[in-house]
C-alpha positions in Angstrom: 41.3 111.1 122.8 41.5 108.2 120.3 44.3 105.7 120.8 46.7 105.2 118.0 46.6 101.6 116.6 49.8 99.7 117.1 51.6 98.7 113.9 51.3 95.2 112.6 54.4 93.1 112.8 56.1 91.2 109.9 58.3 88.3 111.1 61.1 88.2 108.5 63.9 85.7 107.9 66.6 85.2 105.3 68.9 82.5 104.0 71.7 83.5 101.7 72.7 80.8 99.2 75.4 82.7 97.3 77.3 86.0 97.1 79.2 86.4 93.8 80.4 88.7 91.1 81.9 91.1 93.6 82.9 94.0 91.3 85.3 96.2 93.3 85.7 98.7 90.5 82.0 99.4 90.1 81.1 99.0 93.8 78.6 96.2 93.4 78.0 92.6 94.1 75.3 89.9 93.4 73.4 88.1 96.2 71.1 85.1 95.9 68.8 84.5 98.9 65.6 83.0 100.2 63.3 85.6 101.9 60.3 84.7 104.0 57.7 87.0 105.7 54.9 86.1 108.1 52.1 88.6 108.8 48.4 89.0 109.2 47.5 92.1 107.2 46.9 90.9 103.7 47.1 94.5 102.4 50.9 94.5 102.8 51.3 92.4 99.7 55.1 92.1 99.6 55.0 90.4 96.2 54.1 93.8 94.7 55.3 96.2 97.5 58.7 94.8 98.3 61.4 97.5 98.2 65.1 96.7 98.2 67.0 100.0 98.7 70.4 100.2 97.0 69.6 97.4 94.6 70.5 97.9 91.0 68.3 95.0 89.9 65.9 92.7 91.8 64.8 89.4 90.2 62.2 87.2 91.8 62.7 83.7 90.4 60.2 81.9 92.7 57.4 82.9 95.2 54.8 81.0 97.1 52.0 82.3 99.4 50.1 80.4 102.2 47.3 82.4 103.6 45.7 79.8 105.9 45.5 80.0 109.7 44.5 83.7 109.5 48.0 84.8 108.5 50.1 85.1 105.4 53.3 83.2 104.9 55.3 84.3 101.9 58.5 82.7 100.6 60.4 84.0 97.7 63.8 83.5 96.0 65.6 86.7 95.0 68.7 87.6 93.1 69.8 91.2 93.7 72.6 93.2 92.2 73.5 95.5 95.0 75.3 98.8 94.9 77.5 99.5 98.0 80.4 101.6 99.1 83.9 100.0 99.7 86.4 101.0 102.3 89.7 100.9 100.3 92.1 102.6 102.7 93.8 99.3 103.7 93.4 97.6 100.3 94.3 94.7 99.8 94.1 94.0 103.5 90.6 95.4 103.6 87.5 94.3 105.4 84.2 95.1 103.7 80.6 95.3 105.0 77.9 94.1 102.6 74.5 95.5 103.3 71.1 94.2 102.3 67.8 95.7 103.4 64.1 95.5 102.5 61.1 97.8 103.1 57.4 97.9 102.2 57.0 100.7 99.7 53.3 101.4 100.6 53.2 101.1 104.4 55.3 103.3 106.8 56.4 102.4 110.3 53.1 103.5 111.8 51.4 100.6 110.0 54.2 98.0 109.7 57.3 97.0 111.6 59.7 94.1 110.9 60.7 91.5 113.5 63.8 89.4 112.6 63.4 85.6 112.6 66.6 84.5 114.2 66.0 80.8 114.2 68.6 78.7 112.3 71.5 79.7 110.1 71.3 82.7 107.8 73.6 81.6 105.1 74.8 78.4 103.5 78.2 77.5 105.0 79.1 75.5 101.9 79.1 78.4 99.5 82.6 79.9 98.9 83.2 83.6 98.1 86.5 83.5 96.1 89.2 85.6 97.6 87.2 86.4 100.7 86.0 84.7 103.9 82.8 85.5 105.8 83.6 86.9 109.2 80.1 87.6 110.6 76.5 88.0 109.5 73.8 89.8 111.6 70.2 90.6 110.9 68.2 93.3 112.7 65.2 95.6 112.2 65.2 99.3 112.4 63.7 102.5 111.0 64.7 104.4 107.9 64.0 108.1 108.0 63.2 110.0 104.8 63.1 113.8 105.0 60.3 114.1 102.5 56.6 113.6 102.4 56.7 112.1 98.9 54.2 114.7 97.8 51.7 114.1 100.7 50.3 117.6 101.5 48.6 116.4 104.6 51.8 116.0 106.5 52.8 118.8 108.9 56.4 118.5 107.8 58.2 116.5 105.1 59.2 113.6 107.2 58.4 109.9 106.7 59.6 106.8 108.6 59.6 103.3 107.2 60.5 100.1 109.1 63.2 98.1 107.4 64.8 94.7 107.8 68.6 94.8 107.5 71.3 92.3 106.9 75.0 93.1 107.5 77.7 90.8 106.3 81.4 91.4 107.1 83.9 89.8 104.8 87.6 89.7 105.1 89.9 89.6 102.0 92.4 86.7 101.7 95.1 89.3 100.9 98.6 87.9 100.7 98.4 86.4 97.3 96.7 89.5 95.8 99.3 91.7 97.6 102.3 90.1 96.0 100.5 90.0 92.6 99.9 93.7 92.7 103.1 94.9 94.4 105.7 92.5 93.2 106.5 94.7 90.2 107.0 97.7 92.5 109.4 95.9 94.7 111.4 94.5 91.8 111.7 98.1 90.4 113.0 99.3 93.8 115.5 96.5 94.0 116.7 97.3 90.5 117.3 100.9 91.5 118.9 99.8 94.8 121.4 97.6 92.9 122.9 100.9 91.6 124.8 101.1 94.8 126.7 98.0 93.9 127.6 99.0 90.3 131.2 100.3 90.0 131.6 104.0 90.2 133.0 104.0 86.6 129.6 103.1 85.3 127.8 106.1 86.6 125.6 106.5 83.5 124.3 102.9 84.0 123.4 103.8 87.6 121.4 106.8 86.5 119.7 104.8 83.7 118.6 102.0 86.0 117.2 104.4 88.7 115.2 106.5 86.2 113.9 103.3 84.5 112.8 102.0 88.0 111.1 105.3 88.7 108.9 105.0 85.6 108.3 101.3 86.3 106.8 102.1 89.8 104.6 104.9 88.3 103.3 102.4 85.7 102.6 99.8 88.4 100.6 102.4 90.4 98.5 103.2 87.4 97.8 99.5 86.8 96.8 99.0 90.5 94.7 102.1 90.5 92.7 100.9 87.5 91.4 98.0 89.5 90.2 100.2 92.4 87.2 102.6 92.7 88.0 106.3 92.8 89.0 107.6 96.3 89.8 111.0 97.7 91.7 109.5 100.7 95.4 108.4 100.8 95.3 104.6 100.7 97.8 101.9 101.5 98.4 101.6 97.7 99.2 105.3 97.6 101.5 105.1 100.6 103.6 102.2 99.5 104.0 103.6 96.0 104.8 107.0 97.4 107.4 105.6 99.7 109.0 103.6 96.8 109.1 106.7 94.6 110.6 108.8 97.3 113.3 106.2 98.0 114.2 105.8 94.4 114.5 109.6 94.2 116.9 109.3 97.2 118.9 106.7 95.3 119.2 109.1 92.4 120.3 111.9 94.8 122.9 109.7 96.4 124.2 108.7 92.9 124.5 112.4 92.0 126.6 113.0 95.2 128.8 110.0 94.4 129.4 111.4 90.9 130.4 114.7 92.5 132.9 112.9 94.7 134.3 111.0 91.8 134.8 114.1 89.8 136.8 115.4 92.8 138.8 112.1 92.6 137.6 111.0 96.0 136.9 107.5 94.9 137.4 105.8 98.2 135.0 108.3 99.9 132.4 107.7 97.1 132.6 103.9 97.6 132.2 104.3 101.4 129.3 106.7 100.9 127.5 104.2 98.5 127.9 101.4 101.0 126.5 103.4 103.9 123.6 104.8 101.8 122.7 101.3 100.6 122.4 100.0 104.2 120.5 103.0 105.6 118.0 103.4 102.7 117.2 99.7 102.6 116.8 99.4 106.3 114.4 102.4 106.5 112.5 101.3 103.4 111.9 97.8 104.8 110.8 99.2 108.2 108.4 101.7 106.7 106.8 99.1 104.4 106.5 96.6 107.3 104.9 99.2 109.6 102.3 100.4 107.1 101.5 96.8 106.0 101.2 95.7 109.6 98.9 98.6 110.5 96.7 97.8 107.4 96.4 94.1 108.4 95.3 95.2 111.9 92.8 97.4 110.1 
């Protein structure tokens, strides 16, 4: 029985010089990097066969090949616009994983396997990603499975495996400034509605007007925040905080209605006492709920 030939190895390294243009709405980012590959089989020809899955565009601005010493050393400078998925459940206290991988489009894992070159740094510590900090970066090699034969009728079943070289970068958002920028309007609207408890019971119309105005202000703020986020079918922190605020403004309106009912029954002292107690209870619960959900999102 003939022995199967072991696949050739490709020692692969990467050095990232920049990550920029992080587009949260369109789920993409741009990465600039140096990529080098060392191998013996000249048929691999990564200059033509380099595959970058999930890349929107790949631009090779520089490449050099040294084929001396019975092996190929290839170095190239790439700029890739990558498509990725974002985890937005805890936005703006989110942590994202950026993924970059390469394959050889012509040779599967029976012919070629990648081996990471772990010597040295993998990114320039001087580059700054505005609004984010790099938490970790790891490189590894693996196998990507495609449940297709790509039209090859000789395969017993539509199944192909390609070796790939993967880079995973975890970035943490610098969140507090963005949080207040996006949620300050919501909290101001709630406080405006909350101040209704301290308006004299004679001005009941003003109390209703402020509460309803605050309700629409929170709805408007949510639409503005949602416009900066990708679509999501899950209930996010943004949805939770806006939902809580809307619910509590509704409670303020209900309390105001009950106060009006007491006033019409000429129970003014009871109405004033009810307003005072409602103000303390609603504010305390509102602050506790916001603090809890924000704390859980920060822990992530």
